[in-house]
PDB file of N, CA, C and O in Angstrom:
ATOM      1  N   MET A   1       7.776  22.406  -5.327  1.00  0.00           N
ATOM      2  CA  MET A   1       7.829  22.408  -6.685  1.00  0.00           C
ATOM      3  C   MET A   1       6.029  23.055  -6.580  1.00  0.00           C
ATOM      4  O   MET A   1       5.212  22.668  -5.744  1.00  0.00           O
ATOM      5  N   LYS A   2       5.706  24.350  -7.927  1.00  0.00           N
ATOM      6  CA  LYS A   2       4.255  23.974  -7.826  1.00  0.00           C
ATOM      7  C   LYS A   2       3.631  23.945  -9.068  1.00  0.00           C
ATOM      8  O   LYS A   2       4.001  24.644 -10.011  1.00  0.00           O
ATOM      9  N   MET A   3       2.490  22.988  -9.116  1.00  0.00           N
ATOM     10  CA  MET A   3       2.260  21.957 -10.670  1.00  0.00           C
ATOM     11  C   MET A   3       1.314  23.298 -11.039  1.00  0.00           C
ATOM     12  O   MET A   3       1.298  24.410 -10.510  1.00  0.00           O
ATOM     13  N   GLY A   4       0.518  22.740 -12.179  1.00  0.00           N
ATOM     14  CA  GLY A   4      -0.662  23.114 -12.913  1.00  0.00           C
ATOM     15  C   GLY A   4      -1.243  22.556 -12.719  1.00  0.00           C
ATOM     16  O   GLY A   4      -0.923  21.386 -12.508  1.00  0.00           O
ATOM     17  N   LYS A   5      -3.014  23.140 -12.620  1.00  0.00           N
ATOM     18  CA  LYS A   5      -3.139  21.779 -12.820  1.00  0.00           C
ATOM     19  C   LYS A   5      -3.666  20.932 -13.801  1.00  0.00           C
ATOM     20  O   LYS A   5      -4.330  19.981 -13.389  1.00  0.00           O
ATOM     21  N   CYS A   6      -3.491  21.089 -15.234  1.00  0.00           N
ATOM     22  CA  CYS A   6      -3.936  19.961 -15.954  1.00  0.00           C
ATOM     23  C   CYS A   6      -2.169  19.800 -15.325  1.00  0.00           C
ATOM     24  O   CYS A   6      -1.479  20.345 -16.187  1.00  0.00           O
ATOM     25  N   THR A   7      -1.804  19.590 -14.872  1.00  0.00           N
ATOM     26  CA  THR A   7      -0.536  18.553 -14.942  1.00  0.00           C
ATOM     27  C   THR A   7      -0.964  18.166 -13.947  1.00  0.00           C
ATOM     28  O   THR A   7      -1.076  16.946 -14.064  1.00  0.00           O
ATOM     29  N   MET A   8      -1.389  18.585 -12.688  1.00  0.00           N
ATOM     30  CA  MET A   8      -1.750  17.303 -11.411  1.00  0.00           C
ATOM     31  C   MET A   8      -2.903  16.521 -11.889  1.00  0.00           C
ATOM     32  O   MET A   8      -3.138  15.379 -11.494  1.00  0.00           O
ATOM     33  N   ASN A   9      -3.703  17.237 -12.847  1.00  0.00           N
ATOM     34  CA  ASN A   9      -5.372  16.518 -13.683  1.00  0.00           C
ATOM     35  C   ASN A   9      -4.485  15.070 -14.010  1.00  0.00           C
ATOM     36  O   ASN A   9      -5.041  13.972 -14.017  1.00  0.00           O
ATOM     37  N   LYS A  10      -3.333  15.216 -14.220  1.00  0.00           N
ATOM     38  CA  LYS A  10      -2.609  13.942 -15.321  1.00  0.00           C
ATOM     39  C   LYS A  10      -2.055  13.443 -14.715  1.00  0.00           C
ATOM     40  O   LYS A  10      -1.780  12.353 -15.217  1.00  0.00           O
ATOM     41  N   ALA A  11      -1.348  13.663 -13.124  1.00  0.00           N
ATOM     42  CA  ALA A  11      -0.511  13.405 -12.247  1.00  0.00           C
ATOM     43  C   ALA A  11      -1.483  11.612 -11.708  1.00  0.00           C
ATOM     44  O   ALA A  11      -1.360  10.427 -12.019  1.00  0.00           O
ATOM     45  N   GLU A  12      -2.147  12.209 -11.027  1.00  0.00           N
ATOM     46  CA  GLU A  12      -3.748  11.895 -10.487  1.00  0.00           C
ATOM     47  C   GLU A  12      -3.973  10.411 -11.335  1.00  0.00           C
ATOM     48  O   GLU A  12      -3.838   9.255 -10.933  1.00  0.00           O
ATOM     49  N   ASN A  13      -4.375  10.951 -12.691  1.00  0.00           N
ATOM     50  CA  ASN A  13      -5.091  10.446 -13.583  1.00  0.00           C
ATOM     51  C   ASN A  13      -4.424   8.640 -13.642  1.00  0.00           C
ATOM     52  O   ASN A  13      -5.070   7.626 -13.379  1.00  0.00           O
ATOM     53  N   CYS A  14      -2.452   8.763 -14.221  1.00  0.00           N
ATOM     54  CA  CYS A  14      -1.297   8.237 -13.712  1.00  0.00           C
ATOM     55  C   CYS A  14      -1.299   7.261 -13.257  1.00  0.00           C
ATOM     56  O   CYS A  14      -0.960   6.133 -13.614  1.00  0.00           O
ATOM     57  N   LEU A  15      -2.169   8.175 -11.437  1.00  0.00           N
ATOM     58  CA  LEU A  15      -1.264   7.237 -11.093  1.00  0.00           C
ATOM     59  C   LEU A  15      -2.957   6.032 -10.119  1.00  0.00           C
ATOM     60  O   LEU A  15      -2.762   5.261  -9.180  1.00  0.00           O
ATOM     61  N   GLN A  16      -3.732   6.180 -10.482  1.00  0.00           N
ATOM     62  CA  GLN A  16      -4.646   5.641 -10.862  1.00  0.00           C
ATOM     63  C   GLN A  16      -5.667   4.794 -11.707  1.00  0.00           C
ATOM     64  O   GLN A  16      -6.769   4.245 -11.733  1.00  0.00           O
ATOM     65  N   GLU A  17      -4.876   4.991 -12.165  1.00  0.00           N
ATOM     66  CA  GLU A  17      -3.866   3.988 -13.650  1.00  0.00           C
ATOM     67  C   GLU A  17      -3.778   3.066 -13.623  1.00  0.00           C
ATOM     68  O   GLU A  17      -4.358   2.152 -14.209  1.00  0.00           O
ATOM     69  N   ASN A  18      -2.528   3.140 -12.471  1.00  0.00           N
ATOM     70  CA  ASN A  18      -1.244   1.597 -12.374  1.00  0.00           C
ATOM     71  C   ASN A  18      -1.865   1.567 -11.206  1.00  0.00           C
ATOM     72  O   ASN A  18      -2.655   0.625 -11.147  1.00  0.00           O
ATOM     73  N   ASN A  19      -1.823   2.214 -10.261  1.00  0.00           N
ATOM     74  CA  ASN A  19      -2.165   2.222  -8.647  1.00  0.00           C
ATOM     75  C   ASN A  19      -3.136   1.629  -8.310  1.00  0.00           C
ATOM     76  O   ASN A  19      -3.808   2.338  -7.561  1.00  0.00           O
ATOM     77  N   ASP A  20      -3.793   0.180  -8.566  1.00  0.00           N
ATOM     78  CA  ASP A  20      -5.126   0.115  -7.982  1.00  0.00           C
ATOM     79  C   ASP A  20      -4.643  -0.220  -6.199  1.00  0.00           C
ATOM     80  O   ASP A  20      -4.037  -1.157  -5.679  1.00  0.00           O
ATOM     81  N   TYR A  21      -5.434   1.427  -5.487  1.00  0.00           N
ATOM     82  CA  TYR A  21      -5.144   0.878  -4.424  1.00  0.00           C
ATOM     83  C   TYR A  21      -5.506  -0.467  -3.373  1.00  0.00           C
ATOM     84  O   TYR A  21      -4.956  -1.359  -2.727  1.00  0.00           O
ATOM     85  N   THR A  22      -7.198   0.244  -3.805  1.00  0.00           N
ATOM     86  CA  THR A  22      -7.674  -1.500  -2.293  1.00  0.00           C
ATOM     87  C   THR A  22      -7.106  -2.403  -3.153  1.00  0.00           C
ATOM     88  O   THR A  22      -6.462  -3.156  -2.423  1.00  0.00           O
ATOM     89  N   LYS A  23      -6.997  -2.702  -4.124  1.00  0.00           N
ATOM     90  CA  LYS A  23      -6.359  -4.705  -4.285  1.00  0.00           C
ATOM     91  C   LYS A  23      -5.250  -4.627  -4.011  1.00  0.00           C
ATOM     92  O   LYS A  23      -4.869  -5.783  -3.829  1.00  0.00           O
ATOM     93  N   TRP A  24      -4.065  -3.624  -3.785  1.00  0.00           N
ATOM     94  CA  TRP A  24      -2.688  -3.655  -2.581  1.00  0.00           C
ATOM     95  C   TRP A  24      -2.703  -3.649  -1.811  1.00  0.00           C
ATOM     96  O   TRP A  24      -1.637  -3.926  -1.261  1.00  0.00           O
ATOM     97  N   GLN A  25      -3.830  -3.354  -0.988  1.00  0.00           N
ATOM     98  CA  GLN A  25      -4.896  -3.037  -0.082  1.00  0.00           C
ATOM     99  C   GLN A  25      -4.609  -4.408   1.479  1.00  0.00           C
ATOM    100  O   GLN A  25      -4.125  -4.588   2.596  1.00  0.00           O
ATOM    101  N   GLN A  26      -5.607  -5.182  -0.007  1.00  0.00           N
ATOM    102  CA  GLN A  26      -5.669  -6.930  -0.115  1.00  0.00           C
ATOM    103  C   GLN A  26      -5.142  -7.343   0.122  1.00  0.00           C
ATOM    104  O   GLN A  26      -5.209  -7.729   1.289  1.00  0.00           O
ATOM    105  N   LYS A  27      -4.050  -7.723  -0.685  1.00  0.00           N
ATOM    106  CA  LYS A  27      -2.987  -8.127  -0.922  1.00  0.00           C
ATOM    107  C   LYS A  27      -2.402  -7.820   0.462  1.00  0.00           C
ATOM    108  O   LYS A  27      -2.337  -8.607   1.406  1.00  0.00           O
ATOM    109  N   ARG A  28      -1.850  -6.129   0.415  1.00  0.00           N
ATOM    110  CA  ARG A  28      -0.731  -7.096   1.733  1.00  0.00           C
ATOM    111  C   ARG A  28      -1.429  -7.082   2.798  1.00  0.00           C
ATOM    112  O   ARG A  28      -0.833  -6.540   3.729  1.00  0.00           O
ATOM    113  N   PHE A  29      -2.814  -7.592   3.128  1.00  0.00           N
ATOM    114  CA  PHE A  29      -3.735  -8.098   4.505  1.00  0.00           C
ATOM    115  C   PHE A  29      -4.344  -9.203   4.371  1.00  0.00           C
ATOM    116  O   PHE A  29      -4.867  -9.771   5.330  1.00  0.00           O
ATOM    117  N   ASP A  30      -4.360  -9.582   3.382  1.00  0.00           N
ATOM    118  CA  ASP A  30      -5.297 -11.689   3.031  1.00  0.00           C
ATOM    119  C   ASP A  30      -4.205 -11.832   4.104  1.00  0.00           C
ATOM    120  O   ASP A  30      -4.594 -11.649   5.257  1.00  0.00           O
ATOM    121  N   ASN A  31      -2.727 -12.168   3.901  1.00  0.00           N
ATOM    122  CA  ASN A  31      -2.074 -13.316   4.205  1.00  0.00           C
ATOM    123  C   ASN A  31      -1.423 -12.521   6.115  1.00  0.00           C
ATOM    124  O   ASN A  31      -0.283 -12.643   6.563  1.00  0.00           O
ATOM    125  N   MET A  32      -2.638 -11.773   6.820  1.00  0.00           N
ATOM    126  CA  MET A  32      -2.416 -11.681   8.070  1.00  0.00           C
ATOM    127  C   MET A  32      -2.677 -11.855   8.115  1.00  0.00           C
ATOM    128  O   MET A  32      -3.632 -12.152   7.397  1.00  0.00           O
ATOM    129  N   SER A  33      -2.237 -12.192   9.682  1.00  0.00           N
ATOM    130  CA  SER A  33      -3.905 -12.867  11.107  1.00  0.00           C
ATOM    131  C   SER A  33      -4.109 -11.857  11.576  1.00  0.00           C
ATOM    132  O   SER A  33      -3.546 -10.838  11.175  1.00  0.00           O
ATOM    133  N   SER A  34      -5.181 -11.870  12.792  1.00  0.00           N
ATOM    134  CA  SER A  34      -5.956 -10.779  13.073  1.00  0.00           C
ATOM    135  C   SER A  34      -4.553  -9.691  14.427  1.00  0.00           C
ATOM    136  O   SER A  34      -4.074  -8.635  14.839  1.00  0.00           O
ATOM    137  N   ASP A  35      -4.608 -10.680  14.445  1.00  0.00           N
ATOM    138  CA  ASP A  35      -3.126 -10.516  15.482  1.00  0.00           C
ATOM    139  C   ASP A  35      -2.247  -9.834  15.158  1.00  0.00           C
ATOM    140  O   ASP A  35      -1.739  -9.050  15.959  1.00  0.00           O
ATOM    141  N   GLU A  36      -1.843  -9.944  13.939  1.00  0.00           N
ATOM    142  CA  GLU A  36      -0.556  -9.692  13.616  1.00  0.00           C
ATOM    143  C   GLU A  36      -1.564  -7.738  12.306  1.00  0.00           C
ATOM    144  O   GLU A  36      -0.932  -6.791  11.838  1.00  0.00           O
ATOM    145  N   PHE A  37      -2.641  -7.911  12.246  1.00  0.00           N
ATOM    146  CA  PHE A  37      -3.476  -7.049  11.791  1.00  0.00           C
ATOM    147  C   PHE A  37      -3.396  -5.945  13.046  1.00  0.00           C
ATOM    148  O   PHE A  37      -2.903  -4.822  13.153  1.00  0.00           O
ATOM    149  N   GLN A  38      -3.794  -6.427  13.529  1.00  0.00           N
ATOM    150  CA  GLN A  38      -3.944  -5.553  15.618  1.00  0.00           C
ATOM    151  C   GLN A  38      -2.091  -4.871  15.229  1.00  0.00           C
ATOM    152  O   GLN A  38      -1.778  -3.866  14.591  1.00  0.00           O
ATOM    153  N   GLU A  39      -1.548  -5.497  15.646  1.00  0.00           N
ATOM    154  CA  GLU A  39       0.208  -5.302  16.542  1.00  0.00           C
ATOM    155  C   GLU A  39       0.889  -4.222  15.222  1.00  0.00           C
ATOM    156  O   GLU A  39       1.512  -3.214  15.556  1.00  0.00           O
ATOM    157  N   ALA A  40       0.703  -4.540  13.852  1.00  0.00           N
ATOM    158  CA  ALA A  40       0.931  -3.293  12.916  1.00  0.00           C
ATOM    159  C   ALA A  40       0.119  -2.077  13.112  1.00  0.00           C
ATOM    160  O   ALA A  40       0.654  -1.113  12.565  1.00  0.00           O
ATOM    161  N   ALA A  41      -1.109  -1.759  13.769  1.00  0.00           N
ATOM    162  CA  ALA A  41      -2.311  -0.832  13.552  1.00  0.00           C
ATOM    163  C   ALA A  41      -1.912  -0.624  14.988  1.00  0.00           C
ATOM    164  O   ALA A  41      -1.411   0.477  14.762  1.00  0.00           O
ATOM    165  N   VAL A  42      -1.780  -0.735  15.898  1.00  0.00           N
ATOM    166  CA  VAL A  42      -0.640  -0.132  16.645  1.00  0.00           C
ATOM    167  C   VAL A  42       0.688   0.043  16.296  1.00  0.00           C
ATOM    168  O   VAL A  42       1.232   1.143  16.194  1.00  0.00           O
ATOM    169  N   SER A  43       1.188  -0.977  16.122  1.00  0.00           N
ATOM    170  CA  SER A  43       2.759   0.422  15.410  1.00  0.00           C
ATOM    171  C   SER A  43       2.520   1.192  14.534  1.00  0.00           C
ATOM    172  O   SER A  43       3.433   1.934  14.171  1.00  0.00           O
ATOM    173  N   PHE A  44       1.701   1.249  14.134  1.00  0.00           N
ATOM    174  CA  PHE A  44       1.010   2.821  13.058  1.00  0.00           C
ATOM    175  C   PHE A  44       1.142   4.180  13.470  1.00  0.00           C
ATOM    176  O   PHE A  44       1.619   5.196  12.964  1.00  0.00           O
ATOM    177  N   ALA A  45       0.495   3.850  14.693  1.00  0.00           N
ATOM    178  CA  ALA A  45      -0.970   5.131  16.015  1.00  0.00           C
ATOM    179  C   ALA A  45       0.258   5.584  16.613  1.00  0.00           C
ATOM    180  O   ALA A  45       0.494   6.786  16.735  1.00  0.00           O
ATOM    181  N   LYS A  46       1.142   4.586  17.033  1.00  0.00           N
ATOM    182  CA  LYS A  46       2.367   5.035  18.175  1.00  0.00           C
ATOM    183  C   LYS A  46       2.920   5.605  17.045  1.00  0.00           C
ATOM    184  O   LYS A  46       2.512   6.764  17.119  1.00  0.00           O
ATOM    185  N   GLU A  47       3.798   5.494  15.741  1.00  0.00           N
ATOM    186  CA  GLU A  47       4.243   6.635  14.717  1.00  0.00           C
ATOM    187  C   GLU A  47       3.611   7.542  14.525  1.00  0.00           C
ATOM    188  O   GLU A  47       3.391   8.700  14.878  1.00  0.00           O
ATOM    189  N   ASN A  48       3.310   6.694  13.793  1.00  0.00           N
ATOM    190  CA  ASN A  48       2.194   8.071  13.765  1.00  0.00           C
ATOM    191  C   ASN A  48       0.452   8.857  14.048  1.00  0.00           C
ATOM    192  O   ASN A  48      -0.679   8.884  13.562  1.00  0.00           O
ATOM    193  N   PRO A  49       1.484   9.544  15.475  1.00  0.00           N
ATOM    194  CA  PRO A  49       0.092  10.329  16.612  1.00  0.00           C
ATOM    195  C   PRO A  49      -0.541  11.009  15.197  1.00  0.00           C
ATOM    196  O   PRO A  49      -0.156  11.489  14.130  1.00  0.00           O
ATOM    197  N   PHE A  50      -1.929  10.677  16.026  1.00  0.00           N
ATOM    198  CA  PHE A  50      -3.165  12.164  15.126  1.00  0.00           C
ATOM    199  C   PHE A  50      -2.661  13.817  15.549  1.00  0.00           C
ATOM    200  O   PHE A  50      -2.070  13.888  16.627  1.00  0.00           O
ATOM    201  N   SER A  51      -2.755  14.460  15.176  1.00  0.00           N
ATOM    202  CA  SER A  51      -3.299  15.767  15.508  1.00  0.00           C
ATOM    203  C   SER A  51      -3.497  16.361  14.933  1.00  0.00           C
ATOM    204  O   SER A  51      -3.683  16.028  13.762  1.00  0.00           O
ATOM    205  N   ILE A  52      -3.624  17.932  15.422  1.00  0.00           N
ATOM    206  CA  ILE A  52      -4.488  18.360  15.146  1.00  0.00           C
ATOM    207  C   ILE A  52      -3.753  19.041  14.312  1.00  0.00           C
ATOM    208  O   ILE A  52      -2.628  19.036  14.810  1.00  0.00           O
ATOM    209  N   LYS A  53      -3.722  19.887  12.893  1.00  0.00           N
ATOM    210  CA  LYS A  53      -2.958  21.163  12.628  1.00  0.00           C
ATOM    211  C   LYS A  53      -3.942  22.518  12.614  1.00  0.00           C
ATOM    212  O   LYS A  53      -5.029  22.496  12.037  1.00  0.00           O
ATOM    213  N   GLU A  54      -3.534  23.475  13.181  1.00  0.00           N
ATOM    214  CA  GLU A  54      -3.610  24.353  13.659  1.00  0.00           C
ATOM    215  C   GLU A  54      -4.259  25.346  12.193  1.00  0.00           C
ATOM    216  O   GLU A  54      -4.510  26.545  12.322  1.00  0.00           O
TER     217      GLU A  54
END
């Protein structure tokens, strides 16, 4: 589905207003120990390897 520029801008603004990503991440990681965080980061990296798309 292709969205027009105006519609996309409205969608982006709505997402930004309703979701503060920084606060969400703080809440998500605040209660994690450094070991838990490292395990989660390693697991994510293994499941989502970085690759350059040509």
